[in-house]
Backbone as CSV, one residue per row, in Angstrom:
resi,resn,N_x,N_y,N_z,CA_x,CA_y,CA_z,C_x,C_y,C_z
1,MET,-63.730,-105.594,31.418,-64.812,-105.424,32.331,-64.225,-105.203,33.731
2,LYS,-64.742,-104.200,34.430,-64.259,-103.866,35.764,-64.987,-104.699,36.809
3,ARG,-64.226,-105.307,37.708,-64.810,-106.099,38.781,-65.124,-105.212,39.972
4,SER,-66.226,-105.483,40.606,-66.581,-104.762,41.824,-65.806,-105.363,42.987
5,THR,-65.247,-104.481,43.826,-64.541,-104.943,45.015,-65.355,-104.662,46.268
6,LYS,-66.526,-104.116,46.101,-67.351,-103.758,47.250,-67.671,-104.994,48.082
7,GLY,-67.377,-104.872,49.388,-67.711,-105.955,50.310,-66.737,-107.119,50.302
8,LYS,-65.749,-107.095,49.413,-64.792,-108.204,49.346,-63.525,-107.849,50.102
9,LYS,-62.937,-108.833,50.768,-61.633,-108.656,51.401,-60.576,-108.628,50.300
10,MET,-59.687,-107.679,50.392,-58.618,-107.560,49.418,-57.311,-107.972,50.098
11,SER,-56.535,-108.815,49.429,-55.258,-109.205,50.017,-54.303,-108.014,49.954
12,GLY,-53.394,-107.946,50.902,-52.424,-106.866,50.920,-52.877,-105.647,51.690
13,TYR,-54.080,-105.629,52.180,-54.538,-104.487,52.957,-54.049,-104.620,54.390
14,LEU,-54.143,-103.553,55.156,-53.385,-103.434,56.387,-54.139,-103.650,57.692
15,GLU,-55.282,-104.295,57.660,-55.939,-104.625,58.917,-54.974,-105.442,59.768
16,ARG,-55.050,-105.228,61.089,-54.215,-105.960,62.037,-52.732,-105.604,61.934
17,HIS,-52.455,-104.443,61.412,-51.092,-103.928,61.364,-51.037,-102.617,62.144
18,LEU,-49.828,-102.202,62.451,-49.602,-100.887,63.018,-49.072,-99.981,61.925
19,LEU,-49.588,-98.773,61.875,-48.996,-97.736,61.043,-48.132,-96.901,61.972
20,VAL,-46.887,-96.718,61.615,-45.958,-95.947,62.427,-45.535,-94.742,61.601
21,ALA,-45.799,-93.542,62.130,-45.507,-92.317,61.387,-44.017,-92.165,61.142
22,MET,-43.668,-91.842,59.918,-42.283,-91.539,59.567,-41.958,-90.123,60.050
23,PRO,-40.670,-89.816,60.229,-40.306,-88.480,60.726,-40.835,-87.334,59.866
24,GLY,-40.987,-87.528,58.577,-41.444,-86.451,57.702,-42.914,-86.546,57.350
25,ILE,-43.759,-87.052,58.245,-45.178,-87.282,57.958,-45.855,-86.017,57.428
26,GLY,-45.437,-84.846,57.874,-45.989,-83.608,57.317,-47.242,-83.110,58.021
27,ASP,-47.906,-83.930,58.791,-49.104,-83.520,59.518,-48.778,-83.610,61.005
28,PRO,-48.672,-82.457,61.700,-48.264,-82.491,63.107,-49.196,-83.301,64.004
29,ARG,-50.441,-83.493,63.600,-51.365,-84.300,64.402,-50.921,-85.758,64.466
30,PHE,-50.124,-86.190,63.496,-49.700,-87.587,63.442,-48.212,-87.782,63.741
31,ALA,-47.508,-86.737,64.155,-46.079,-86.869,64.464,-45.875,-87.940,65.543
32,ARG,-44.996,-88.892,65.263,-44.611,-89.970,66.195,-45.804,-90.807,66.666
33,THR,-46.810,-90.952,65.823,-47.964,-91.765,66.212,-47.790,-93.213,65.793
34,VAL,-48.496,-94.061,66.558,-48.634,-95.470,66.227,-50.138,-95.714,66.145
35,ILE,-50.595,-96.244,65.009,-52.025,-96.456,64.779,-52.285,-97.936,64.570
36,TYR,-53.236,-98.469,65.344,-53.672,-99.849,65.140,-54.760,-99.812,64.074
37,MET,-54.545,-100.533,62.970,-55.493,-100.519,61.855,-56.629,-101.511,62.105
38,CYS,-57.832,-100.977,62.271,-59.020,-101.796,62.522,-59.651,-102.276,61.222
39,SER,-59.597,-101.448,60.193,-60.124,-101.869,58.896,-59.394,-101.127,57.784
40,HIS,-59.236,-101.802,56.668,-58.614,-101.214,55.473,-59.066,-102.044,54.285
41,ASN,-59.821,-101.408,53.419,-60.297,-102.102,52.229,-60.367,-101.117,51.073
42,ALA,-60.950,-101.512,49.979,-61.001,-100.672,48.785,-61.788,-99.389,49.008
43,GLU,-62.626,-99.346,50.034,-63.455,-98.163,50.281,-62.825,-97.176,51.251
44,GLY,-61.744,-97.556,51.927,-61.100,-96.659,52.868,-60.468,-97.413,54.016
45,ALA,-60.114,-96.671,55.057,-59.418,-97.270,56.193,-59.796,-96.548,57.479
46,MET,-59.689,-97.287,58.588,-59.967,-96.735,59.905,-59.012,-97.365,60.902
47,GLY,-58.454,-96.537,61.765,-57.565,-97.027,62.800,-57.623,-96.151,64.028
48,LEU,-56.996,-96.627,65.105,-56.954,-95.897,66.363,-55.509,-95.585,66.729
49,VAL,-55.234,-94.313,66.999,-53.927,-93.935,67.527,-53.848,-94.528,68.934
50,ILE,-52.824,-95.312,69.195,-52.755,-96.014,70.477,-51.678,-95.466,71.420
51,ASN,-50.928,-94.453,70.996,-49.837,-93.985,71.855,-49.929,-92.515,72.254
52,LYS,-51.083,-91.879,72.081,-51.224,-90.467,72.454,-52.323,-90.303,73.495
53,PRO,-51.979,-89.823,74.689,-53.012,-89.587,75.696,-53.933,-88.443,75.271
54,TYR,-55.193,-88.533,75.670,-56.153,-87.455,75.424,-55.875,-86.373,76.466
55,PRO,-55.548,-85.159,76.024,-55.138,-84.137,76.994,-56.259,-83.766,77.978
56,GLY,-55.892,-83.796,79.260,-56.781,-83.310,80.299,-57.979,-84.178,80.650
57,LEU,-58.002,-85.439,80.212,-59.150,-86.294,80.501,-58.684,-87.617,81.090
58,THR,-59.225,-87.950,82.251,-58.919,-89.238,82.868,-60.111,-90.163,82.691
59,PHE,-59.854,-91.459,82.801,-60.930,-92.430,82.651,-61.989,-92.273,83.744
60,PRO,-61.613,-92.103,85.029,-62.643,-91.884,86.051,-63.501,-90.642,85.769
61,ASN,-62.874,-89.559,85.290,-63.647,-88.360,84.949,-64.605,-88.628,83.796
62,LEU,-64.157,-89.389,82.824,-65.021,-89.740,81.694,-66.233,-90.543,82.179
63,LEU,-65.988,-91.524,83.042,-67.091,-92.320,83.575,-68.097,-91.435,84.318
64,ARG,-67.585,-90.470,85.095,-68.483,-89.548,85.803,-69.321,-88.736,84.823
65,GLN,-68.683,-88.250,83.759,-69.411,-87.471,82.741,-70.516,-88.294,82.091
66,LEU,-70.302,-89.603,81.982,-71.289,-90.493,81.370,-72.246,-91.094,82.401
67,SER,-72.139,-90.645,83.653,-72.964,-91.150,84.759,-72.851,-92.664,84.929
68,ILE,-71.621,-93.176,84.761,-71.350,-94.597,84.976,-70.615,-94.729,86.303
69,GLU,-71.238,-95.421,87.241,-70.608,-95.642,88.546,-69.582,-96.752,88.421
70,THR,-68.497,-96.579,89.151,-67.445,-97.577,89.095,-67.223,-98.205,90.466
71,THR,-66.974,-99.484,90.479,-66.691,-100.198,91.726,-65.244,-100.665,91.777
72,VAL,-64.495,-100.412,90.705,-63.089,-100.824,90.661,-62.231,-99.635,90.245
73,GLU,-60.992,-99.682,90.673,-60.060,-98.636,90.263,-59.446,-99.041,88.928
74,SER,-59.414,-98.100,88.006,-58.884,-98.411,86.679,-57.781,-97.425,86.330
75,ASN,-56.686,-97.950,85.842,-55.568,-97.099,85.435,-55.534,-96.922,83.923
76,ILE,-56.693,-96.934,83.294,-56.769,-96.783,81.846,-56.417,-95.346,81.467
77,THR,-55.539,-95.187,80.504,-55.232,-93.879,79.956,-56.156,-93.643,78.764
78,VAL,-56.930,-92.574,78.828,-57.779,-92.221,77.683,-56.851,-91.758,76.574
79,ARG,-57.034,-92.319,75.392,-56.164,-91.978,74.253,-56.910,-91.119,73.245
80,LEU,-56.155,-90.270,72.570,-56.703,-89.498,71.462,-56.581,-90.385,70.238
81,GLY,-57.661,-91.071,69.898,-57.650,-92.090,68.856,-57.463,-91.560,67.448
82,GLY,-57.627,-90.259,67.273,-57.459,-89.644,65.962,-58.306,-88.390,65.862
83,PRO,-58.152,-87.664,64.771,-58.828,-86.368,64.649,-60.284,-86.430,64.192
84,VAL,-60.794,-87.613,63.865,-62.154,-87.741,63.361,-63.095,-88.123,64.507
85,GLU,-64.204,-87.427,64.636,-65.228,-87.712,65.650,-64.630,-87.913,67.042
86,THR,-63.963,-86.890,67.561,-63.253,-87.002,68.838,-64.185,-87.157,70.041
87,GLY,-65.482,-87.056,69.849,-66.425,-87.318,70.924,-66.923,-88.752,70.936
88,ARG,-66.489,-89.547,69.977,-66.931,-90.940,69.871,-65.877,-91.866,70.466
89,GLY,-66.320,-92.809,71.324,-65.379,-93.677,72.010,-65.295,-95.074,71.432
90,PHE,-64.105,-95.650,71.537,-63.822,-96.997,71.059,-62.986,-97.719,72.103
91,VAL,-63.315,-98.977,72.372,-62.494,-99.790,73.249,-61.912,-100.930,72.419
92,LEU,-60.605,-100.919,72.298,-59.873,-102.018,71.675,-59.523,-102.951,72.815
93,HIS,-59.824,-104.243,72.692,-59.724,-105.117,73.856,-59.423,-106.563,73.484
94,SER,-59.064,-107.314,74.524,-58.866,-108.755,74.369,-60.230,-109.409,74.170
95,THR,-60.234,-110.533,73.467,-61.505,-111.176,73.102,-62.086,-112.037,74.218
96,ASP,-61.568,-111.909,75.442,-62.255,-112.532,76.569,-63.583,-111.809,76.836
97,TYR,-63.741,-110.623,76.275,-64.996,-109.872,76.335,-65.499,-109.704,74.905
98,MET,-66.551,-110.395,74.559,-67.189,-110.216,73.255,-68.700,-110.247,73.493
99,GLN,-69.352,-109.143,73.212,-70.778,-108.984,73.442,-71.436,-108.558,72.132
100,PRO,-72.769,-108.512,72.079,-73.409,-107.935,70.888,-72.853,-106.522,70.676
101,GLY,-72.454,-106.258,69.485,-71.825,-104.973,69.183,-70.309,-105.037,69.150
102,SER,-69.719,-106.111,69.667,-68.263,-106.279,69.605,-67.893,-106.849,68.239
103,VAL,-66.744,-106.425,67.733,-66.274,-106.884,66.428,-64.901,-107.529,66.596
104,PRO,-64.733,-108.784,66.172,-63.392,-109.373,66.225,-62.518,-108.737,65.137
105,ILE,-61.401,-108.166,65.534,-60.492,-107.549,64.564,-59.411,-108.543,64.164
106,ASP,-58.828,-109.209,65.156,-57.769,-110.183,64.902,-58.013,-111.390,65.804
107,GLU,-58.706,-112.368,65.267,-59.059,-113.547,66.068,-57.822,-114.348,66.469
108,ARG,-56.817,-114.369,65.628,-55.595,-115.114,65.921,-54.874,-114.532,67.140
109,SER,-54.808,-113.210,67.212,-54.151,-112.557,68.342,-55.098,-112.282,69.500
110,GLY,-56.390,-112.429,69.269,-57.355,-112.203,70.331,-57.650,-110.749,70.598
111,ILE,-57.850,-109.955,69.524,-58.139,-108.530,69.664,-59.499,-108.222,69.053
112,GLY,-60.337,-107.528,69.817,-61.652,-107.117,69.350,-61.856,-105.630,69.569
113,LEU,-62.986,-105.127,69.084,-63.320,-103.706,69.194,-64.785,-103.586,69.573
114,THR,-65.061,-102.734,70.560,-66.435,-102.451,70.955,-66.592,-100.950,71.091
115,ALA,-67.694,-100.426,70.580,-67.943,-98.981,70.613,-69.294,-98.675,71.244
116,THR,-69.650,-99.426,72.284,-70.911,-99.186,72.985,-70.620,-98.826,74.443
117,LEU,-71.585,-98.199,75.096,-71.421,-97.870,76.515,-71.369,-99.118,77.388
118,ASP,-71.920,-100.229,76.888,-71.924,-101.465,77.676,-70.519,-101.902,78.072
119,VAL,-69.554,-101.732,77.192,-68.185,-102.155,77.523,-67.614,-101.259,78.617
120,LEU,-67.956,-99.973,78.618,-67.485,-99.083,79.679,-68.120,-99.458,81.013
121,ARG,-69.404,-99.808,80.979,-70.069,-100.258,82.213,-69.419,-101.547,82.734
122,ALA,-69.080,-102.452,81.812,-68.439,-103.709,82.213,-67.065,-103.443,82.830
123,ILE,-66.299,-102.542,82.246,-64.987,-102.199,82.807,-65.164,-101.582,84.191
124,ALA,-66.141,-100.683,84.320,-66.386,-99.997,85.596,-66.829,-100.959,86.694
125,SER,-67.462,-102.063,86.317,-67.929,-103.026,87.322,-66.944,-104.173,87.535
126,GLY,-65.838,-104.172,86.797,-64.838,-105.222,86.950,-65.109,-106.474,86.132
127,THR,-66.094,-106.403,85.216,-66.427,-107.583,84.397,-66.029,-107.408,82.933
128,GLY,-65.283,-106.362,82.633,-64.891,-106.086,81.254,-63.703,-106.910,80.810
129,PRO,-63.161,-106.593,79.652,-62.012,-107.334,79.133,-60.781,-107.150,80.017
130,GLN,-59.972,-108.186,80.082,-58.756,-108.131,80.887,-57.770,-107.111,80.321
131,HIS,-57.636,-107.061,79.001,-56.741,-106.115,78.330,-57.607,-105.171,77.523
132,ARG,-57.397,-103.866,77.672,-58.228,-102.901,76.952,-57.521,-101.562,76.879
133,LEU,-57.892,-100.828,75.850,-57.498,-99.430,75.759,-58.702,-98.660,75.242
134,PHE,-58.872,-97.454,75.743,-60.016,-96.630,75.388,-59.526,-95.422,74.607
135,ALA,-60.152,-95.168,73.470,-59.766,-94.034,72.626,-60.991,-93.218,72.254
136,LEU,-60.808,-91.902,72.252,-61.826,-90.992,71.739,-61.364,-90.524,70.373
137,GLY,-62.219,-90.696,69.368,-61.874,-90.329,68.006,-61.165,-91.451,67.285
138,TYR,-60.976,-91.268,66.002,-60.269,-92.260,65.201,-59.582,-91.585,64.026
139,ALA,-58.708,-92.316,63.376,-58.040,-91.867,62.160,-58.748,-92.537,60.983
140,GLY,-59.153,-91.762,60.011,-59.870,-92.319,58.871,-59.303,-91.827,57.554
141,TRP,-59.379,-92.670,56.541,-58.888,-92.351,55.205,-59.950,-92.736,54.187
142,SER,-60.121,-91.935,53.179,-61.039,-92.282,52.091,-60.351,-93.278,51.155
143,ALA,-61.083,-93.783,50.191,-60.558,-94.781,49.249,-59.264,-94.276,48.605
144,GLY,-58.204,-95.058,48.716,-56.928,-94.746,48.078,-56.058,-93.743,48.821
145,GLN,-56.604,-93.026,49.790,-55.839,-91.983,50.484,-54.656,-92.551,51.269
146,LEU,-54.879,-93.611,52.014,-53.791,-94.202,52.788,-52.726,-94.782,51.867
147,ASP,-53.141,-95.395,50.771,-52.173,-95.944,49.810,-51.243,-94.845,49.295
148,THR,-51.817,-93.675,49.037,-51.021,-92.537,48.567,-50.041,-92.101,49.649
149,GLU,-50.492,-92.019,50.888,-49.604,-91.620,51.985,-48.466,-92.629,52.175
150,LEU,-48.755,-93.909,51.980,-47.708,-94.929,52.073,-46.684,-94.754,50.956
151,GLN,-47.152,-94.473,49.752,-46.245,-94.267,48.621,-45.398,-93.018,48.802
152,GLN,-45.910,-92.050,49.554,-45.173,-90.808,49.798,-44.273,-90.905,51.028
153,ASN,-44.069,-92.120,51.528,-43.159,-92.370,52.646,-43.650,-91.753,53.954
154,GLY,-44.988,-91.686,54.131,-45.535,-91.130,55.359,-45.584,-92.108,56.508
155,TRP,-45.661,-93.410,56.189,-45.870,-94.422,57.223,-44.997,-95.642,57.004
156,LEU,-44.606,-96.268,58.100,-44.064,-97.624,58.082,-45.201,-98.546,58.494
157,THR,-45.202,-99.756,57.998,-46.197,-100.733,58.438,-45.490,-101.828,59.224
158,VAL,-46.085,-102.162,60.360,-45.513,-103.141,61.265,-46.605,-104.145,61.606
159,PRO,-46.351,-105.445,61.482,-47.353,-106.403,61.943,-47.647,-106.157,63.423
160,ALA,-48.910,-106.036,63.753,-49.284,-105.765,65.144,-49.101,-107.010,65.987
161,ASN,-48.741,-106.804,67.231,-48.761,-107.924,68.162,-49.442,-107.466,69.443
162,PHE,-50.038,-108.390,70.120,-50.858,-108.133,71.301,-50.108,-107.302,72.339
163,ASP,-48.856,-107.661,72.589,-48.087,-106.980,73.629,-47.852,-105.515,73.303
164,LEU,-47.538,-105.201,72.053,-47.359,-103.793,71.674,-48.671,-103.028,71.773
165,VAL,-49.750,-103.611,71.283,-51.035,-102.912,71.257,-51.483,-102.522,72.659
166,PHE,-51.320,-103.407,73.625,-51.829,-103.142,74.968,-50.763,-102.711,75.971
167,ASP,-49.570,-102.402,75.499,-48.502,-101.953,76.382,-48.841,-100.563,76.933
168,PRO,-48.826,-100.390,78.258,-49.177,-99.094,78.829,-48.082,-98.034,78.714
169,ASP,-46.855,-98.420,78.315,-45.760,-97.457,78.176,-45.901,-96.741,76.829
170,LEU,-46.670,-95.656,76.837,-46.956,-94.935,75.591,-45.768,-94.130,75.094
171,ASP,-44.911,-93.656,76.013,-43.824,-92.766,75.633,-42.825,-93.398,74.663
172,SER,-42.574,-94.702,74.805,-41.570,-95.337,73.939,-42.183,-96.249,72.877
173,LEU,-43.506,-96.242,72.737,-44.154,-97.172,71.810,-43.755,-96.925,70.358
174,TRP,-43.581,-95.681,69.968,-43.186,-95.358,68.595,-41.830,-95.999,68.278
175,GLU,-40.851,-95.770,69.167,-39.512,-96.333,68.947,-39.534,-97.856,68.958
176,ARG,-40.266,-98.445,69.915,-40.300,-99.902,70.026,-41.009,-100.548,68.841
177,SER,-42.003,-99.871,68.290,-42.692,-100.399,67.098,-41.742,-100.437,65.906
178,ILE,-40.971,-99.398,65.745,-39.992,-99.357,64.647,-38.918,-100.421,64.869
179,ALA,-38.505,-100.585,66.113,-37.447,-101.553,66.430,-37.851,-102.980,66.070
180,THR,-39.151,-103.300,66.071,-39.569,-104.663,65.708,-39.207,-104.991,64.265
181,LEU,-38.999,-103.956,63.451,-38.590,-104.174,62.052,-37.079,-104.298,61.905
182,GLY,-36.342,-104.072,63.003,-34.885,-104.120,62.931,-34.294,-102.874,62.297
183,ILE,-35.034,-101.772,62.353,-34.576,-100.522,61.738,-33.957,-99.631,62.799
184,ASN,-32.809,-99.050,62.481,-32.155,-98.078,63.339,-32.824,-96.727,63.093
185,LEU,-33.320,-96.084,64.161,-34.022,-94.804,64.020,-33.189,-93.738,63.321
186,SER,-31.880,-93.781,63.504,-31.027,-92.756,62.882,-30.975,-92.908,61.358
187,HIS,-31.428,-94.039,60.843,-31.411,-94.254,59.391,-32.727,-93.866,58.722
188,LEU,-33.714,-93.456,59.503,-35.003,-93.069,58.914,-34.912,-91.697,58.287
189,SER,-35.550,-91.560,57.159,-35.592,-90.282,56.469,-37.051,-89.943,56.162
190,GLY,-37.357,-88.678,56.210,-38.701,-88.237,55.878,-38.865,-87.964,54.399
191,VAL,-37.841,-88.239,53.591,-37.894,-87.945,52.160,-38.108,-89.233,51.388
192,ALA,-39.105,-89.233,50.517,-39.381,-90.406,49.690,-38.474,-90.423,48.484
193,GLY,-38.068,-91.611,48.091,-37.280,-91.769,46.885,-38.087,-92.557,45.851
194,HIS,-37.901,-92.241,44.585,-38.618,-92.935,43.512,-37.639,-93.313,42.414
195,ALA,-37.775,-94.515,41.919,-36.870,-94.976,40.859,-37.441,-94.586,39.505
């Protein structure tokens, strides 16, 4: 008899981890990306690319486009969160800001997610989360798709930590994420091996 996994947490899934693209990922949209995994279960996966700036868009310009007035200066880099729904925004943030619509992703590390305009208004008024990153779009996988990519040596998995997730130095985040595993970059190969 087959058990239903719908709605159940499955052990071994990758929520609260970073996916780090291997050199041979094969999809140029994900070359040298670091993705914070927001959800991963039997039905699929969703994450935000945290190390790629959104080309040609600044946070103040975005606020103007949304008619949100700002009273504080913000140095937030708008990130290209992934190729899916690139007009949809997500704020990954510290849990000092949790409102209706906010979802705790990692309570132990203090990371939450909000996808409403209210969080942008709070940031613009200086009452938002102390640590935050804003992404347009997300990376999504259907059931079993990410597992297949992992088996094909497309990604490394790294336990996420607060400092890496919110580090503003995007240029070296890929290398530093790999370094947390103690792996020498020169030893990485884009070719999968099977026994």
